[in-house]
N, C-alpha and C positions, 0 to 999 in steps of 0.2 A: 211342494217336497222336491217334483221333480226339478225345474229350476232350477234348485240347488242341487240334484247332482250332477244335472249339465254342466253345470257353471264350474264345479269343482272336477269335472274331469276337464274342462276344456283349461282350466288352470292348472293342474299337476301329469295332463295327458293319459291319455287312453292305457298305454302299455303299463303305468308305474298303477293306476288307477287297477286297472284288474290282478294287476302283481299284487295288491297289498288286499283285494278279494281274494285270491284266491290262497293270502298267506290266514288270510280269518278263518276259513277253511279248513283246510289243514292242521290250526293250533287248535280251533273247534273240534275236529275231527280226534285229533290226539291228548286232548283234555278229557272226550267223553272216552275213548278205553282206558287212558289213567284211573280215571273215575270208577265208572265200571270195575278194571280188574280189581282194583284195592276196595270196594266194596264187596265184591264176588269172595275173596279170597278171608275179609273180615268177618261176612255172617256164615261162611264156609267153614268157619276156623270155632265160630260161635256154636256150629253144632245147626242152626236157624231151617237150613236147607243145603241139599246135597246135589250132585249132578256124577247120576251115575252110566250114562252114556254120556264118554268124552271123547274129545281125542288126546290120545298120549296119555293116558291115566297113571301109569308108573309115575310122572314128571308135574302135570299140573293134577291139582285138586276142584280147578272150575273146568270151564267151558271154556278156554282158550281161544276157542275158534270162533264164538258169538263177540269175545271181549274187544281180540283184533284185526275182526274183520266187520261181522255183523254191526258191530253197534257203531265205529266212525261212519263204514258207508250209510248205514242210517242216519246217523246227524248230517253229514253233504247233503243228502237228501232233503232231510225235513229239513234243514236251513233255504239251500235252494226254493222251496213248495212255499214255505210263507215268508221269502222273499217277493213272491208273485200275487199274494194273495192276499185280498183287501181284509181290513179289522173282523168281520163279521166272517169269511174265509178263515182266517185265522184262527177261530173261537171255534169252528166247527170241525176245522182239520185236527187242534188240540182232542177235541172232544173225538173225534171220529178213532184215531190213535189211539187214546185211552181205552175205548172198547176193547179195539181190535187188539192191545198189547196182554188188556184178561184175555179176552177169550185165548187166545196163542198162550198163554203161560198155562192156561189151565188144559188143552191141549196138549201142550210139550211134559204136562205130570201125565196123562192117560198115555202116551208111546213110553214113560220111562225116560224120559229126559233132565226132568228133577224132579225133584220134590220137597216137600216139604214136611217139617216134623210137627209136632198137634200143638208144638208154639208157638 
């Protein structure tokens, strides 16, 4: 894989390779943000959960800070880490982040940032 990477960099040039890599990160961040925003809007609209404490509550029914800032930055950070890890490291990172997400969601509920319905 490393030989392919170095050959590709030599073939297309380092700057164009980095530009394509940057574009991929920006595209992934935008896709994560849009997907998170639309899913939040859908599930909040269905009444499955709510965000009692959120920025601009008169304008947005969702936590726009999370979907516009935290989610894209987290996506870029996650992709950069995944690129550097081995297969076993990737599996460990996914398992660790899954457990962390569940714990943070429960903590957010105790602080009143997030509420689920009984459903």
